[in-house]
N, C-alpha and C positions, 0 to 999 in steps of 0.2 A: 144400573140403568141410566141412560141419558135423560136429563130433565125434560119432560114432555112440554113444558112451557116454551122450550127453544128448539126441540128436535122432534120430528115426526117419525115414528117407527113404522116401517113398511112390512114387518114380519107378520106371521111366522114363516119359516122356510124349512123344508126337509133337508136332511143330510145330503141326499142326492142332488138337490138343487144347489146347495152351497158348494158342493164339489164341482158342479158344472160352472157356476159363476166364478169360482176362484182358480179353476184349472188344477186343483189338487185331486189326489186319488184316495178313494175310500179304503181304509184298512180292511184287511181280511176279516170277514165275519161281522162287519158293521151293519147296523139296521138302516137301510137306505131311506126308510119312511119315518125315521125318528124325527120329531119336530122340535125346532128351537125358536124362541120368541124374542131373543135379544143377544147382544154381545156384552161382555164384561171382562174385567181383569181376572187373572188366575186366582188371586187371593179373595175375591168377593163373589165370583160367579157361582150360580146355583145350577140345579139339574136341568133347567130348560134354557140355559144360556151357553153361548159359544165363546171360546177364548183362543189364545195362541201362545206358543212358546217359540221365541226366536233367539234368546240369549241364554247360554248354558248356565249363567249365574243363577237362573231361576228354576233349575231342574228340581230342586227339593220342593219348591213351592208348587210346581207342576205335579209332583208325585202325591201331594196332599190336597190338591185342588178339588173343590166340589163342583167344578164345571161339568155340564153334561156332555160337552163336546169341545174339541180343541184341534187346531191345525198345528202340525209339528213336523220337524225333520225326521225322516225314517230312522235315523240313527238313535233317536231318543224315544221312539215309540214304546219301547219296552218298559220305560219308567212310568207310564200312565196308570192311573187307578183302574181297577178292573172294569168298572161300569162306564168309563168315559169313551164316547164315540170319537174316533180319530179320522182326520183328513191328513194325508201325508204329502209334503211338498218340500222340494229342495230350497225354496225361498218362502218360509212360513209368513214372514212379515208382509211380503207383497200379496200373498194369498189372503191374509187377514184383511188387508186394505180393501180388497174386492168384496169380501164378506161384509165388512162394516159399511161399505158404500151401498150394499144391497139393502141392509136394514135401515140405513139413514141416507137416502138419496138426496141430492140437491133439490130443494123445492122449486117447483115451477113458479115463475113470476107472472102475475097478471099484467097483460099489456094495457098500460094506462099512463097518461101524462098528467101529473098533478097540476091543479089550476095555478099554483104559485110558481111553477117552473117557467123559465123564460127560454123559448126555443125560437131561434131566428127563422124567418120565413123561407130562407134559402137552404136551410139544413134539410138533409134527407135521412129519415129514420126508417129502417127496415121493419118488416112485419114482426109483431110480438115484442116490441121494445117497451120497457118501463122506465119512466123518468120521475124521480121522487121530488118531494117538496123542495123548493128553493134552488134546484139545479139550473145551470145556465149552459145552453148549447149555442155556440156562435155561428157566424155566417159560413156557409159552404161546408159545414161539417157533414160527413157521411158515416152513418152507423149501419152496420149489418143487422141481420135478423136477431131477435131475442137478446138484445143488449139490455143490461140493467144499470142505470145511472143513479147513484145514491144521492141522498139529500145534500144540498148545498155543494155538490160537485160542479166543476167548471171545465168545459171543453172549449178550447180556443178555436179561432177561425181556421178553417181548412183542414182540421184534423180528420183522419180516416181511421175507423175502427171496424174490424171484421165481425163475423157472426159470433154470438154467444159470449161477448165480452162483458166484464163486470167492472164498474168504477165505484169505489167505496165513498162513503160520506166524506165531504170536504176535500176530496182529492182534486187535483187539477192536471190537465194535459194540454200542452200546446206544441206546435211545430213537430207533430208526430204522425207516423204511419204505423198502424197497429194491426196485427194479424187476427186470426180467429181464436176464440176461447182463451183470451188473455184476461187475467184477473189483476187489477190494481187496487190494493186494499186502502183502508182508511188513511187519509192524509198524504198519500203518495203525491210526489211532484215530478212530472215528466215534461221535459222540453224547455225548461227555463234556461236563461243565459248560462253558457259555460264561463268559467273563471279565467278569462284571458285578458292580459294587460301587457302593453309594451312599457316596461319599467325603465326609469331613467331619473337623473338628478333633477330634471325639471318637472317631475311628477309622473304618474302612471296613466298612460293613455289606453282607454278601453279599446280592445279589438272587436269589431262586430262579429257576432256569432251567427253564421249564415247557414249552418247545417241543420239537420233534423235528428230526431230519435226514431229509429226503426226497430220495432219490436215484433219478432216473428211469432208463429203460432204456439199456443199452449205454455206461455210464460206466466209465472206468478211473481208479483212484486209486493213485498210485505209493507206493513203500515209505516208511514213516515219516512220511507226511502225516497231518495232524490236521484234523478238521472238527467244530467245536463245535455242539452243539444250540442251537436258538433259545431266547431268553429268554421268549417268548410266541408270537410268530409263528415259523414253522419256518425253519430253514436249508435251502435247496433247491439241488440240483445238477441242471441240466437234461440232457435226453436227449443222449447221444453226446459229452458233454464228456470231455476227456482231461486229467488232472491228473498232473503229474510227481512225483518224489520230494521229500520235505521241504517241502511246501507247507502253510501255515497259513491256514485259513479260519475267520473268527470267527462269533459267533452272529448269527442273523437275515440273514446274507448270502444273496443270491439270485443264482446263476450260471445263465445262460441255456443254450440248446442249442448243442452243437457248439463250445464254447469250447476253447482250448488254453492251459493254465496251466503254465509251465515251473518248474523246481525253485527252491526257496527264495523263492518269492513269498509275501507276507503280505497278506491282505485283511482289513481291520478290520471290526468289527461293523456291520450294517445297511446295508452298501454293496450296490448292485445292478449286476450285470454282464450286459448283454444278449447276444443270440445272436451266435455267430461272432466273438467277441472273442479276440485273441491277446495274452498277457501274457508278456514275456520274463523270464528268470531274475533273481532277487533284486529284482524290482520290489516296491514297497510302496504300498498304497492306504490312505489314512486312512478313517475311518468315515463312513457316511451319504452316500456318493458315488453317482453314476449314470454308468456307462460305456456309451455307446451302441453299437448294433449294428454289428459289423464293425470296431470301433476296434482299433488296434494300439498296444501299450505296450512300448517298448523296454526291454531289460535294464537293471536298476539304476535305473529311473526312480522318482522319489518323487512320487506322484500325490496332490495336495492339493485338487483341485477337479474338478467334473464334466468328462467327456470326451464331446465330440459324436460322434455316429455317423459311422463311416467315416474318422475322422481318425487320424493317427499322431503319437504324442507321445514325447518322450524328455527326459532330464535330471532334475535335482532342484533346485528344484521343476520338475515336468514341464511342458513347453511344446510347442506344435505343432512338428513336426520342422524345418520351414523357419525358423521364428523362432529355435529353439534354435541351429541352425548359423549363422544370421546373427549372433547374439550372440557365438558362439564366434569367428567371423571378426573381429569388431570388437575383442574382447578381445585376440586375437592381434596385430592391428595396433597396439593401444595398447602392448602389451608390447614389440614390436619397436622402436617409437619411443622408449620409455623406455630401451632398451638401447643406443641410439646415443650416441656421445661428443658 
């Protein structure tokens, strides 16, 4: 059970209602009116709690689970305990996400501006906005409806944010146009100067960074990540993209729709990442690259050339995954031969 000090449970729900919310199908013979009051992991769930099975590694745990109900792929339903109510889904994890969100919905925020917040008189705040203690909202800022601005967050002059946006504590945004339902978590930095210098023996001359950051709808940016504004063209984060904590995105970078970028990734200036790309933790991309649609970049890869659409690469310098492991196998063979007497 989630700690009630931090999370509010909206249950109970019947099996039929959970099926409706998740898009899953009730197994034959299941009791549609059976009630569940919470969600829990397979190994701790009790008879009134609902769980899920997504990874075949946990099939044995599923078979012994005390959970009253579970969402599972149809191919594994036969392994369920006899008294477990089942919802069947081709994508159990996604179905479970909908179920968990029903039990623990995002709390509504009360529309209030804290007395210690500083809101410029020219700023426009939509209905239902909440501004926490110590926040600063600059001149000509435009916030849509139901935005939540966390404590000590700063929004610079002229920034536009759409409906339902969330800005975490101590985060800052400048030189940005932001869509709807965007979440910027604690300590995020959006719109600061890009790292641009004209280098030379007489010293390094700063190049003015005259672009913006454009963030499209339904983007999430994790804690302490930084996104530089463009030098002339904009830095763009596409619709539905999810960015983890501690990610650095340089100036003029264009990230496509529904990408996943894991923690400590660094993407250098003017690179382009197309739609549905996944980048593992601590990977680094040099500047002016193109990563094609649906490509996957393994953790700690060093990407120094373009990546074709749909390919998986790993290593440093990064190579197609089959080529990388072939090289590793050959190196292993050489090392073993050298180790023989």
